[in-house]
Structure formats: C-alpha cells, structure tokens
N, C-alpha and C positions, 0 to 999 in steps of 0.2 A: 711594353712594348711590343710588337708581335714579333715572332721567331724569324721572319723573312728578312723584317729590317735590322733586327738585333745580329743576323747572321754577314747582313750588306755592310752594317756599320762595324764590323770588327774585321770584315776584309777590307774594308777601306782604311782602316786603323793599320791593318799589317802592312799593305801596299803601298802607304805612306811614311810608313815609320823607318828610322835611320836604323844602321846595324846593331848600336848600343840599345835603343829603345827595344828593338825585337828581343834582344839579349835578357832584356828589363821583363817583357812579356812572357818569356820562355820560364824566366824564373815566378813569376806569378800563377804563371799556370800549372806548373808543378808544385807549388804549395797548394794552390788550390786544389788539385786532384788529391794530394796528398791529405790533406784536413778532409774532404767529403771519404776518403778510404778510412782514415779512423774513426768516424763517425760509424761507417757499415762495419767496420770491424768489431765496436762497442754492441753493436746491435746484433753481432753474430751473422749478418749477413757477408757470408765470406766469397760468394760468387760476384758480389758488388764490388767488395773490397780487392780480390783479383782483379777485376776490369780497372779499376782506378790507380791501384799500385802500378800495372801495367803501362799506365798512359804516364804515370809519372815517372816510370823507367824510361821511356822512349825519349822524353824530353831530357834525361839526364843524358842520354845517350848522345842527342843532336847537341847539347852543350859541349860533351867532351868532344866528338869527332870535329865540331867547329873549332877547337884549340890551334893557336899558329905556333907550332914548336919554334919552327924556324924562325921566327919572331921574338920571341923569349922562352927560352928553354926552361930555366929554372922556375918561371912564373907557373907555366904550362904544365909541367911536372908534378908541383904541389897542388893546381888546381886538379891535375887529372887522379892523382890520387885522394882529393876531396869529394870526388865524383862518383870513385870506386866505391869509397867509404858508404857513400851513402846509398848506390846502386843494392850494394851487400844487404846493408841492412834493410832494404825494400825487399828484398829476394826472403829474406830472415821474416819479417813480419808477412810476408803472403804466406811461405810456407808452415811458419808455426802460428797461427796469428797473434804476433807478440804488437802490442800498442806500442809499447817502449822502442821497440827497434824501428819503428815507423815514426815516431818521436824525435828519434836521433837523426834520421834520416832527414826529417822537416827540420831540424834544428842547424843542420848545415846549410840548406836549403836558404832557409831565413837569413843566417849570417850573410851568407853569398849574397843574397838579393839587397840585404842591407847597405853592402859594401858596396855593390855595383851601383846603388841609387845615389850614393854619398860620392863615387867617382862620377856620375852623370852631371850631379850637383856639381862639383867642383870644375868640370869639363866646361858646364854652362858658364860659369863665373867668368873662367879665363876667356872663353870666345864673346861675352858681352866686354870685357873689360880691352880687350884689342881691338873690337869693332870701336868704341869711346875713344881709344887713341888716334883711331885712323881718321873721325871726325874734323871736318873742316869747319873749325870755330871761329866766327870774325871776332877779333881784338876789340877790348872795349872802346867805343870811341867818348870824346867829350859830350857828344848832344846825347848819346846814351846815359851815362853818368848824370849829367844833368837832369835827365827825366826820372830818375831814379830818387825817390825820397824816403829818407830813413825817418823821418818825423809819419804818426800814424796817421 
C-alpha cells in the first residue's frame, strides 16, 4: 500500500472510530512505538529510541489527560498512577538507556490494552444481546411448524 493511501486509511479509521476504539488505538500506538524504541535501544541507536519513547510518552499523556475523574474518581486515580509509573519508566529508559525500564512500561501498557479490549468485547456482547431482545420476532404459526420437518 502506498504511503498516501495508508495515511488516508488511518485518517478515515480515526474519524469514524468510537471513543472506545480510539482508546484502543492509543494503546496500540503506544505499544508499537515502545517496541520500536526497544529495538532501537538494543541497537544502540539512542536518538531514534529517544524519539520513539517521546511519542510513547505523548500517548500516555493523552491517556492520562482524558481520564474523567468526576465520573469515577477511584478508577481514574488508579489509572493515573499506572500511567505515571509507565511514564517514569519511559524517562528512565530514555535517560539511562535501560531496556528493562522500557519493558516495565510496555508491560503496563499491554496489560491495560488487554483489559480495554476485554471490556470492549464485553460491551459489544451486551449491546448485541440488548438489540436482540428488542427484535420483533413473529410467534411460530401452525403453518411454519408444519413446514419444518424433523426427518432428514
């Protein structure tokens, strides 16, 4: 796929995504940049690792800033602590060139991403069940039952 088509696809995907899907995309991006930074650190390419870690930090900052403390203060406080921990580990990885610190931050991000994906799956099933319950299904009639044969 050419770069322009790829950018257009990503733009369309972002513009049509639900807020929940955007959150998942942020996790995916942070993990992707973090993994690329890890590879750069292992190769000793510190400038590239710095740039990639910075991108990961920007995403974590976005995740942290979009928490709605007025809706769920306890949950947001816990998430904020996790994001702060991951952010500090990224600083450590960038300054000290420690792959282990980067791995700790990635571990938090992967866990959060998996948790978010499970939540989206659960919510999707709930919405599907609710929609199915509101369907207008006709009751079976004698004619329908007569046309169904239990024989092969």
